[in-house]
Backbone as XML, in Angstrom:
<?xml version="1.0"?>
<chain id="A" units="angstrom">
  <residue number="1" name="MET">
    <atom name="N" x="0.589" y="-0.987" z="0.233"/>
    <atom name="CA" x="0.025" y="0.041" z="-0.236"/>
    <atom name="C" x="0.990" y="1.394" z="-0.491"/>
  </residue>
  <residue number="2" name="LEU">
    <atom name="N" x="0.182" y="2.124" z="-0.755"/>
    <atom name="CA" x="0.799" y="3.971" z="-0.711"/>
    <atom name="C" x="0.077" y="4.609" z="-0.393"/>
  </residue>
  <residue number="3" name="ILE">
    <atom name="N" x="0.966" y="5.826" z="0.303"/>
    <atom name="CA" x="-0.048" y="6.929" z="0.863"/>
    <atom name="C" x="0.577" y="7.936" z="0.152"/>
  </residue>
  <residue number="4" name="CYS">
    <atom name="N" x="-0.285" y="8.482" z="-0.915"/>
    <atom name="CA" x="-0.303" y="9.456" z="-1.730"/>
    <atom name="C" x="-1.261" y="10.404" z="-1.613"/>
  </residue>
  <residue number="5" name="LYS">
    <atom name="N" x="-0.842" y="11.713" z="-2.157"/>
    <atom name="CA" x="-1.494" y="12.995" z="-1.894"/>
    <atom name="C" x="-2.104" y="13.144" z="-3.578"/>
  </residue>
  <residue number="6" name="VAL">
    <atom name="N" x="-3.724" y="13.619" z="-3.673"/>
    <atom name="CA" x="-4.477" y="13.629" z="-4.783"/>
    <atom name="C" x="-3.872" y="15.360" z="-5.096"/>
  </residue>
  <residue number="7" name="VAL">
    <atom name="N" x="-3.596" y="14.902" z="-6.540"/>
    <atom name="CA" x="-3.153" y="16.388" z="-7.313"/>
    <atom name="C" x="-4.570" y="16.804" z="-8.156"/>
  </residue>
  <residue number="8" name="LYS">
    <atom name="N" x="-5.035" y="16.152" z="-8.981"/>
    <atom name="CA" x="-5.875" y="16.612" z="-9.495"/>
    <atom name="C" x="-7.003" y="15.025" z="-10.321"/>
  </residue>
  <residue number="9" name="PRO">
    <atom name="N" x="-8.123" y="15.772" z="-10.919"/>
    <atom name="CA" x="-8.901" y="14.568" z="-11.582"/>
    <atom name="C" x="-8.085" y="14.523" z="-13.017"/>
  </residue>
  <residue number="10" name="LEU">
    <atom name="N" x="-8.272" y="13.338" z="-13.803"/>
    <atom name="CA" x="-7.917" y="13.337" z="-15.085"/>
    <atom name="C" x="-9.168" y="12.353" z="-16.003"/>
  </residue>
  <residue number="11" name="VAL">
    <atom name="N" x="-9.246" y="13.299" z="-16.746"/>
    <atom name="CA" x="-10.410" y="12.957" z="-17.577"/>
    <atom name="C" x="-9.986" y="12.551" z="-18.723"/>
  </residue>
  <residue number="12" name="SER">
    <atom name="N" x="-10.477" y="11.321" z="-19.060"/>
    <atom name="CA" x="-10.211" y="10.586" z="-20.100"/>
    <atom name="C" x="-11.221" y="10.012" z="-21.074"/>
  </residue>
  <residue number="13" name="THR">
    <atom name="N" x="-11.948" y="10.296" z="-22.068"/>
    <atom name="CA" x="-13.146" y="10.051" z="-22.883"/>
    <atom name="C" x="-13.127" y="9.273" z="-23.388"/>
  </residue>
  <residue number="14" name="ASN">
    <atom name="N" x="-11.746" y="8.484" z="-24.404"/>
    <atom name="CA" x="-11.992" y="7.672" z="-25.240"/>
    <atom name="C" x="-10.936" y="6.559" z="-24.246"/>
  </residue>
  <residue number="15" name="ARG">
    <atom name="N" x="-11.655" y="5.547" z="-23.983"/>
    <atom name="CA" x="-11.424" y="4.400" z="-23.226"/>
    <atom name="C" x="-11.356" y="3.026" z="-23.737"/>
  </residue>
  <residue number="16" name="ILE">
    <atom name="N" x="-11.003" y="2.197" z="-23.624"/>
    <atom name="CA" x="-11.015" y="0.576" z="-23.886"/>
    <atom name="C" x="-12.157" y="0.490" z="-23.227"/>
  </residue>
  <residue number="17" name="PRO">
    <atom name="N" x="-13.051" y="-0.330" z="-23.811"/>
    <atom name="CA" x="-14.270" y="-0.832" z="-23.201"/>
    <atom name="C" x="-14.620" y="-1.195" z="-21.512"/>
  </residue>
  <residue number="18" name="ASP">
    <atom name="N" x="-13.458" y="-2.397" z="-21.719"/>
    <atom name="CA" x="-13.314" y="-2.774" z="-20.017"/>
    <atom name="C" x="-13.267" y="-1.969" z="-18.699"/>
  </residue>
  <residue number="19" name="PHE">
    <atom name="N" x="-12.544" y="-0.384" z="-19.196"/>
    <atom name="CA" x="-12.027" y="0.717" z="-18.550"/>
    <atom name="C" x="-13.207" y="1.307" z="-18.075"/>
  </residue>
  <residue number="20" name="GLU">
    <atom name="N" x="-14.582" y="1.260" z="-18.350"/>
    <atom name="CA" x="-15.838" y="1.400" z="-17.674"/>
    <atom name="C" x="-15.804" y="2.839" z="-17.508"/>
  </residue>
  <residue number="21" name="HIS">
    <atom name="N" x="-16.341" y="3.347" z="-16.927"/>
    <atom name="CA" x="-16.693" y="5.385" z="-16.663"/>
    <atom name="C" x="-16.171" y="5.310" z="-15.312"/>
  </residue>
  <residue number="22" name="LYS">
    <atom name="N" x="-14.998" y="4.574" z="-14.486"/>
    <atom name="CA" x="-14.666" y="4.561" z="-13.262"/>
    <atom name="C" x="-13.808" y="6.581" z="-13.143"/>
  </residue>
  <residue number="23" name="HIS">
    <atom name="N" x="-14.194" y="6.807" z="-12.504"/>
    <atom name="CA" x="-13.051" y="8.177" z="-12.118"/>
    <atom name="C" x="-11.865" y="8.045" z="-11.792"/>
  </residue>
  <residue number="24" name="LEU">
    <atom name="N" x="-11.103" y="8.818" z="-12.194"/>
    <atom name="CA" x="-9.612" y="8.340" z="-12.724"/>
    <atom name="C" x="-8.871" y="9.704" z="-11.879"/>
  </residue>
  <residue number="25" name="GLN">
    <atom name="N" x="-7.931" y="9.937" z="-11.232"/>
    <atom name="CA" x="-6.852" y="11.122" z="-10.414"/>
    <atom name="C" x="-5.405" y="10.557" z="-10.203"/>
  </residue>
  <residue number="26" name="VAL">
    <atom name="N" x="-4.971" y="12.107" z="-10.526"/>
    <atom name="CA" x="-3.159" y="12.131" z="-10.624"/>
    <atom name="C" x="-3.455" y="11.943" z="-9.201"/>
  </residue>
  <residue number="27" name="VAL">
    <atom name="N" x="-2.365" y="11.286" z="-8.607"/>
    <atom name="CA" x="-1.825" y="11.248" z="-7.270"/>
    <atom name="C" x="-0.125" y="11.522" z="-7.085"/>
  </residue>
  <residue number="28" name="GLN">
    <atom name="N" x="0.328" y="11.874" z="-6.125"/>
    <atom name="CA" x="1.564" y="12.096" z="-5.741"/>
    <atom name="C" x="2.100" y="11.148" z="-5.421"/>
  </residue>
  <residue number="29" name="ASP">
    <atom name="N" x="3.576" y="10.569" z="-5.415"/>
    <atom name="CA" x="4.040" y="9.569" z="-4.593"/>
    <atom name="C" x="5.112" y="9.720" z="-4.687"/>
  </residue>
  <residue number="30" name="GLY">
    <atom name="N" x="5.245" y="10.665" z="-3.508"/>
    <atom name="CA" x="7.034" y="11.488" z="-3.453"/>
    <atom name="C" x="7.079" y="12.126" z="-4.616"/>
  </residue>
  <residue number="31" name="SER">
    <atom name="N" x="8.131" y="11.943" z="-5.555"/>
    <atom name="CA" x="8.153" y="12.969" z="-6.555"/>
    <atom name="C" x="7.861" y="12.673" z="-7.717"/>
  </residue>
  <residue number="32" name="THR">
    <atom name="N" x="6.911" y="11.879" z="-7.441"/>
    <atom name="CA" x="6.222" y="10.783" z="-9.028"/>
    <atom name="C" x="4.782" y="11.146" z="-8.871"/>
  </residue>
  <residue number="33" name="GLN">
    <atom name="N" x="4.198" y="11.520" z="-10.419"/>
    <atom name="CA" x="2.834" y="11.369" z="-10.335"/>
    <atom name="C" x="2.693" y="10.378" z="-11.059"/>
  </residue>
  <residue number="34" name="LYS">
    <atom name="N" x="1.492" y="9.456" z="-10.455"/>
    <atom name="CA" x="0.964" y="8.697" z="-10.914"/>
    <atom name="C" x="-0.778" y="8.363" z="-11.636"/>
  </residue>
  <residue number="35" name="VAL">
    <atom name="N" x="-1.404" y="7.825" z="-11.878"/>
    <atom name="CA" x="-2.993" y="7.656" z="-12.399"/>
    <atom name="C" x="-3.630" y="6.374" z="-11.814"/>
  </residue>
  <residue number="36" name="ALA">
    <atom name="N" x="-4.373" y="6.433" z="-10.954"/>
    <atom name="CA" x="-5.085" y="5.972" z="-10.060"/>
    <atom name="C" x="-6.303" y="5.791" z="-10.227"/>
  </residue>
  <residue number="37" name="VAL">
    <atom name="N" x="-7.041" y="4.847" z="-10.426"/>
    <atom name="CA" x="-8.628" y="4.275" z="-10.285"/>
    <atom name="C" x="-9.027" y="5.067" z="-8.720"/>
  </residue>
  <residue number="38" name="ASP">
    <atom name="N" x="-10.465" y="5.673" z="-8.936"/>
    <atom name="CA" x="-10.366" y="6.673" z="-7.503"/>
    <atom name="C" x="-11.799" y="5.327" z="-7.249"/>
  </residue>
  <residue number="39" name="ALA">
    <atom name="N" x="-11.798" y="5.049" z="-6.238"/>
    <atom name="CA" x="-13.127" y="3.544" z="-5.843"/>
    <atom name="C" x="-13.829" y="4.268" z="-4.728"/>
  </residue>
  <residue number="40" name="VAL">
    <atom name="N" x="-13.226" y="5.359" z="-4.135"/>
    <atom name="CA" x="-13.736" y="5.862" z="-3.045"/>
    <atom name="C" x="-14.391" y="7.667" z="-2.860"/>
  </residue>
  <residue number="41" name="GLY">
    <atom name="N" x="-14.371" y="8.526" z="-4.217"/>
    <atom name="CA" x="-14.832" y="9.742" z="-4.386"/>
    <atom name="C" x="-13.930" y="10.704" z="-3.647"/>
  </residue>
  <residue number="42" name="CYS">
    <atom name="N" x="-12.611" y="10.730" z="-3.663"/>
    <atom name="CA" x="-11.671" y="11.665" z="-3.242"/>
    <atom name="C" x="-11.620" y="12.747" z="-4.021"/>
  </residue>
  <residue number="43" name="ILE">
    <atom name="N" x="-11.091" y="14.072" z="-3.326"/>
    <atom name="CA" x="-10.830" y="15.155" z="-4.125"/>
    <atom name="C" x="-9.575" y="16.025" z="-3.978"/>
  </residue>
  <residue number="44" name="PRO">
    <atom name="N" x="-9.040" y="16.572" z="-4.851"/>
    <atom name="CA" x="-7.525" y="16.979" z="-4.791"/>
    <atom name="C" x="-7.391" y="17.506" z="-3.296"/>
  </residue>
  <residue number="45" name="GLY">
    <atom name="N" x="-5.899" y="17.187" z="-2.944"/>
    <atom name="CA" x="-5.554" y="17.433" z="-1.790"/>
    <atom name="C" x="-5.396" y="16.792" z="-0.651"/>
  </residue>
  <residue number="46" name="ASP">
    <atom name="N" x="-6.526" y="15.476" z="-0.775"/>
    <atom name="CA" x="-6.953" y="14.480" z="-0.085"/>
    <atom name="C" x="-5.424" y="13.553" z="-0.085"/>
  </residue>
  <residue number="47" name="TRP">
    <atom name="N" x="-4.955" y="13.323" z="1.241"/>
    <atom name="CA" x="-4.673" y="12.433" z="1.825"/>
    <atom name="C" x="-5.179" y="10.916" z="1.411"/>
  </residue>
  <residue number="48" name="VAL">
    <atom name="N" x="-4.802" y="9.325" z="0.256"/>
    <atom name="CA" x="-5.268" y="8.533" z="0.489"/>
    <atom name="C" x="-4.308" y="7.444" z="0.276"/>
  </residue>
  <residue number="49" name="ILE">
    <atom name="N" x="-4.767" y="6.384" z="0.481"/>
    <atom name="CA" x="-4.278" y="4.983" z="0.871"/>
    <atom name="C" x="-4.618" y="4.332" z="-0.827"/>
  </residue>
  <residue number="50" name="CYS">
    <atom name="N" x="-3.626" y="3.987" z="-1.501"/>
    <atom name="CA" x="-3.473" y="3.039" z="-2.686"/>
    <atom name="C" x="-2.808" y="1.724" z="-2.871"/>
  </residue>
  <residue number="51" name="VAL">
    <atom name="N" x="-3.349" y="1.277" z="-3.403"/>
    <atom name="CA" x="-3.029" y="-0.324" z="-3.539"/>
    <atom name="C" x="-2.509" y="-0.643" z="-4.753"/>
  </residue>
  <residue number="52" name="GLY">
    <atom name="N" x="-1.743" y="-1.307" z="-5.358"/>
    <atom name="CA" x="-1.280" y="-1.626" z="-6.339"/>
    <atom name="C" x="-1.692" y="-3.056" z="-7.420"/>
  </residue>
  <residue number="53" name="SER">
    <atom name="N" x="-0.830" y="-3.706" z="-7.907"/>
    <atom name="CA" x="-0.921" y="-4.952" z="-8.309"/>
    <atom name="C" x="-2.966" y="-5.674" z="-8.715"/>
  </residue>
  <residue number="54" name="SER">
    <atom name="N" x="-2.734" y="-6.752" z="-8.437"/>
    <atom name="CA" x="-3.829" y="-7.699" z="-8.256"/>
    <atom name="C" x="-4.892" y="-7.226" z="-7.214"/>
  </residue>
  <residue number="55" name="ALA">
    <atom name="N" x="-4.378" y="-6.384" z="-6.195"/>
    <atom name="CA" x="-5.347" y="-6.078" z="-5.313"/>
    <atom name="C" x="-5.952" y="-4.402" z="-5.790"/>
  </residue>
  <residue number="56" name="ALA">
    <atom name="N" x="-5.432" y="-3.962" z="-6.774"/>
    <atom name="CA" x="-5.761" y="-2.877" z="-7.006"/>
    <atom name="C" x="-6.895" y="-3.216" z="-8.647"/>
  </residue>
  <residue number="57" name="ARG">
    <atom name="N" x="-6.721" y="-4.176" z="-9.115"/>
    <atom name="CA" x="-7.889" y="-4.678" z="-9.961"/>
    <atom name="C" x="-9.134" y="-5.481" z="-9.275"/>
  </residue>
  <residue number="58" name="GLU">
    <atom name="N" x="-8.867" y="-6.201" z="-8.170"/>
    <atom name="CA" x="-9.559" y="-6.427" z="-7.172"/>
    <atom name="C" x="-10.854" y="-5.110" z="-6.594"/>
  </residue>
  <residue number="59" name="ALA">
    <atom name="N" x="-9.888" y="-4.400" z="-6.417"/>
    <atom name="CA" x="-10.383" y="-3.484" z="-5.667"/>
    <atom name="C" x="-11.004" y="-2.238" z="-6.568"/>
  </residue>
  <residue number="60" name="ALA">
    <atom name="N" x="-10.990" y="-2.209" z="-7.717"/>
    <atom name="CA" x="-11.501" y="-1.195" z="-8.856"/>
    <atom name="C" x="-12.899" y="-1.974" z="-9.265"/>
  </residue>
  <residue number="61" name="GLY">
    <atom name="N" x="-13.144" y="-3.254" z="-8.710"/>
    <atom name="CA" x="-14.576" y="-4.531" z="-9.290"/>
    <atom name="C" x="-14.390" y="-5.289" z="-9.628"/>
  </residue>
  <residue number="62" name="SER">
    <atom name="N" x="-12.871" y="-6.025" z="-10.223"/>
    <atom name="CA" x="-12.768" y="-7.068" z="-11.034"/>
    <atom name="C" x="-11.481" y="-7.634" z="-10.919"/>
  </residue>
  <residue number="63" name="LYS">
    <atom name="N" x="-11.310" y="-8.848" z="-11.058"/>
    <atom name="CA" x="-9.679" y="-8.840" z="-10.836"/>
    <atom name="C" x="-9.513" y="-8.810" z="-12.440"/>
  </residue>
  <residue number="64" name="SER">
    <atom name="N" x="-9.991" y="-8.958" z="-13.540"/>
    <atom name="CA" x="-9.762" y="-8.395" z="-15.202"/>
    <atom name="C" x="-9.381" y="-7.022" z="-15.181"/>
  </residue>
  <residue number="65" name="TYR">
    <atom name="N" x="-10.278" y="-6.064" z="-14.417"/>
    <atom name="CA" x="-9.904" y="-4.856" z="-14.855"/>
    <atom name="C" x="-8.805" y="-4.036" z="-15.286"/>
  </residue>
  <residue number="66" name="PRO">
    <atom name="N" x="-8.366" y="-3.443" z="-15.645"/>
    <atom name="CA" x="-7.409" y="-3.071" z="-16.230"/>
    <atom name="C" x="-6.671" y="-1.843" z="-15.634"/>
  </residue>
  <residue number="67" name="SER">
    <atom name="N" x="-6.352" y="-2.041" z="-14.340"/>
    <atom name="CA" x="-5.857" y="-1.054" z="-13.388"/>
    <atom name="C" x="-4.564" y="-1.862" z="-12.236"/>
  </residue>
  <residue number="68" name="ASP">
    <atom name="N" x="-3.875" y="-0.859" z="-12.245"/>
    <atom name="CA" x="-2.259" y="-0.933" z="-11.538"/>
    <atom name="C" x="-2.198" y="-0.367" z="-10.327"/>
  </residue>
  <residue number="69" name="LEU">
    <atom name="N" x="-3.083" y="0.602" z="-9.880"/>
    <atom name="CA" x="-3.341" y="1.437" z="-8.602"/>
    <atom name="C" x="-4.710" y="2.269" z="-8.234"/>
  </residue>
  <residue number="70" name="THR">
    <atom name="N" x="-4.940" y="1.490" z="-7.491"/>
    <atom name="CA" x="-6.637" y="2.144" z="-7.129"/>
    <atom name="C" x="-6.582" y="2.705" z="-5.788"/>
  </residue>
  <residue number="71" name="ILE">
    <atom name="N" x="-7.645" y="3.781" z="-5.738"/>
    <atom name="CA" x="-7.677" y="4.661" z="-4.304"/>
    <atom name="C" x="-8.416" y="4.174" z="-3.805"/>
  </residue>
  <residue number="72" name="VAL">
    <atom name="N" x="-7.820" y="3.057" z="-2.141"/>
    <atom name="CA" x="-9.253" y="2.573" z="-1.602"/>
    <atom name="C" x="-9.414" y="3.030" z="-0.222"/>
  </residue>
  <residue number="73" name="GLY">
    <atom name="N" x="-8.890" y="4.420" z="0.611"/>
    <atom name="CA" x="-9.342" y="5.019" z="1.286"/>
    <atom name="C" x="-8.805" y="6.557" z="1.529"/>
  </residue>
  <residue number="74" name="ILE">
    <atom name="N" x="-9.749" y="6.902" z="2.059"/>
    <atom name="CA" x="-8.938" y="8.562" z="2.219"/>
    <atom name="C" x="-8.813" y="9.080" z="3.613"/>
  </residue>
  <residue number="75" name="ILE">
    <atom name="N" x="-7.411" y="8.918" z="3.952"/>
    <atom name="CA" x="-6.918" y="9.246" z="4.891"/>
    <atom name="C" x="-7.410" y="10.378" z="6.093"/>
  </residue>
  <residue number="76" name="ASP">
    <atom name="N" x="-7.867" y="10.347" z="7.254"/>
    <atom name="CA" x="-8.560" y="11.418" z="7.964"/>
    <atom name="C" x="-7.849" y="12.414" z="8.008"/>
  </residue>
  <residue number="77" name="HIS">
    <atom name="N" x="-6.285" y="11.924" z="8.569"/>
    <atom name="CA" x="-5.302" y="13.295" z="9.300"/>
    <atom name="C" x="-4.136" y="12.512" z="8.991"/>
  </residue>
  <residue number="78" name="TRP">
    <atom name="N" x="-2.898" y="13.104" z="8.088"/>
    <atom name="CA" x="-1.587" y="12.564" z="7.918"/>
    <atom name="C" x="-0.984" y="14.147" z="7.581"/>
  </residue>
  <residue number="79" name="ASP">
    <atom name="N" x="0.014" y="13.956" z="8.563"/>
    <atom name="CA" x="0.827" y="15.286" z="8.318"/>
    <atom name="C" x="2.077" y="14.632" z="7.911"/>
  </residue>
  <residue number="80" name="PRO">
    <atom name="N" x="2.692" y="14.819" z="6.652"/>
    <atom name="CA" x="3.949" y="13.986" z="5.926"/>
    <atom name="C" x="5.275" y="14.530" z="6.802"/>
  </residue>
  <residue number="81" name="GLU">
    <atom name="N" x="5.318" y="15.302" z="7.647"/>
    <atom name="CA" x="6.166" y="15.772" z="8.160"/>
    <atom name="C" x="6.908" y="15.211" z="9.672"/>
  </residue>
  <residue number="82" name="ALA">
    <atom name="N" x="5.540" y="14.604" z="9.889"/>
    <atom name="CA" x="5.654" y="13.935" z="10.852"/>
    <atom name="C" x="6.521" y="12.265" z="11.354"/>
  </residue>
  <residue number="83" name="GLY">
    <atom name="N" x="7.284" y="12.266" z="11.726"/>
    <atom name="CA" x="8.182" y="11.239" z="11.949"/>
    <atom name="C" x="9.349" y="11.335" z="11.431"/>
  </residue>
  <residue number="84" name="LYS">
    <atom name="N" x="9.942" y="12.437" z="10.920"/>
    <atom name="CA" x="11.023" y="12.308" z="10.257"/>
    <atom name="C" x="12.291" y="12.907" z="10.966"/>
  </residue>
  <residue number="85" name="ALA">
    <atom name="N" x="13.488" y="12.616" z="11.252"/>
    <atom name="CA" x="14.154" y="13.112" z="11.725"/>
    <atom name="C" x="14.642" y="14.941" z="11.555"/>
  </residue>
  <residue number="86" name="SER">
    <atom name="N" x="14.495" y="15.276" z="13.173"/>
    <atom name="CA" x="15.229" y="16.276" z="13.015"/>
    <atom name="C" x="16.933" y="16.906" z="13.294"/>
  </residue>
  <residue number="87" name="PRO">
    <atom name="N" x="17.217" y="17.843" z="12.795"/>
    <atom name="CA" x="18.702" y="17.593" z="12.815"/>
    <atom name="C" x="19.205" y="17.877" z="14.344"/>
  </residue>
  <residue number="88" name="PRO">
    <atom name="N" x="20.767" y="17.266" z="14.726"/>
    <atom name="CA" x="20.732" y="17.527" z="16.242"/>
    <atom name="C" x="20.852" y="18.617" z="16.538"/>
  </residue>
  <residue number="89" name="PRO">
    <atom name="N" x="20.748" y="19.356" z="17.657"/>
    <atom name="CA" x="21.348" y="20.417" z="18.420"/>
    <atom name="C" x="22.479" y="20.651" z="18.354"/>
  </residue>
  <residue number="90" name="SER">
    <atom name="N" x="23.072" y="21.348" z="18.369"/>
    <atom name="CA" x="24.482" y="21.951" z="18.815"/>
    <atom name="C" x="24.823" y="21.826" z="19.983"/>
  </residue>
  <residue number="91" name="SER">
    <atom name="N" x="26.148" y="21.283" z="19.992"/>
    <atom name="CA" x="26.868" y="20.953" z="21.305"/>
    <atom name="C" x="26.790" y="22.638" z="22.010"/>
  </residue>
  <residue number="92" name="ALA">
    <atom name="N" x="27.029" y="23.607" z="21.493"/>
    <atom name="CA" x="27.206" y="24.517" z="22.217"/>
    <atom name="C" x="26.575" y="26.049" z="21.935"/>
  </residue>
  <residue number="93" name="PRO">
    <atom name="N" x="25.546" y="26.553" z="22.497"/>
    <atom name="CA" x="24.991" y="27.652" z="21.743"/>
    <atom name="C" x="25.848" y="28.941" z="21.244"/>
  </residue>
  <residue number="94" name="SER">
    <atom name="N" x="25.730" y="28.981" z="19.947"/>
    <atom name="CA" x="26.521" y="30.018" z="19.259"/>
    <atom name="C" x="26.306" y="31.287" z="20.106"/>
  </residue>
  <residue number="95" name="GLY">
    <atom name="N" x="27.670" y="31.639" z="19.822"/>
    <atom name="CA" x="27.660" y="33.680" z="20.819"/>
    <atom name="C" x="28.730" y="33.111" z="22.339"/>
  </residue>
  <residue number="96" name="ALA">
    <atom name="N" x="28.141" y="31.774" z="23.030"/>
    <atom name="CA" x="28.334" y="31.555" z="24.320"/>
    <atom name="C" x="29.856" y="31.179" z="23.956"/>
  </residue>
  <residue number="97" name="PRO">
    <atom name="N" x="30.972" y="31.551" z="24.909"/>
    <atom name="CA" x="32.195" y="31.918" z="25.353"/>
    <atom name="C" x="32.706" y="30.030" z="25.161"/>
  </residue>
  <residue number="98" name="ALA">
    <atom name="N" x="33.194" y="29.499" z="24.919"/>
    <atom name="CA" x="34.124" y="28.416" z="24.757"/>
    <atom name="C" x="34.998" y="28.046" z="26.422"/>
  </residue>
  <residue number="99" name="ALA">
    <atom name="N" x="34.087" y="27.200" z="27.056"/>
    <atom name="CA" x="34.557" y="26.440" z="28.244"/>
    <atom name="C" x="36.159" y="26.512" z="28.199"/>
  </residue>
  <residue number="100" name="GLN">
    <atom name="N" x="36.938" y="27.290" z="29.643"/>
    <atom name="CA" x="37.892" y="27.124" z="29.369"/>
    <atom name="C" x="38.707" y="25.998" z="30.551"/>
  </residue>
  <residue number="101" name="GLY">
    <atom name="N" x="39.582" y="25.366" z="30.555"/>
    <atom name="CA" x="40.330" y="24.594" z="31.470"/>
    <atom name="C" x="41.196" y="25.248" z="32.284"/>
  </residue>
  <residue number="102" name="GLY">
    <atom name="N" x="41.461" y="24.506" z="33.186"/>
    <atom name="CA" x="42.407" y="25.022" z="34.441"/>
    <atom name="C" x="41.656" y="25.020" z="35.957"/>
  </residue>
  <residue number="103" name="LYS">
    <atom name="N" x="42.485" y="25.492" z="37.114"/>
    <atom name="CA" x="41.901" y="25.597" z="38.187"/>
    <atom name="C" x="42.062" y="27.002" z="38.703"/>
  </residue>
  <residue number="104" name="ALA">
    <atom name="N" x="40.407" y="27.293" z="39.164"/>
    <atom name="CA" x="40.853" y="28.996" z="39.646"/>
    <atom name="C" x="41.528" y="29.473" z="41.131"/>
  </residue>
</chain>
């Protein structure tokens, strides 16, 4: 499964018959844009869960459906920055004098 952000709908009126009239969405997976079948009715800006391979075909309605990426859920809240490592704090605050060794 993938977590992706919906960018915009994709309209394709000339399709093969097996593709039916399912809605398509352009989703962002990292720096890559992909096309996914929308099985849940999402809108641009939504964070979604996508499945691929045979799970995508089955989620779209049939094992013979011609899809390799299907949106199966809308995430209620997702912070893409959460959990990323922050830079380590510096050992001495800037502008502070360095400690000097020796006895007083």
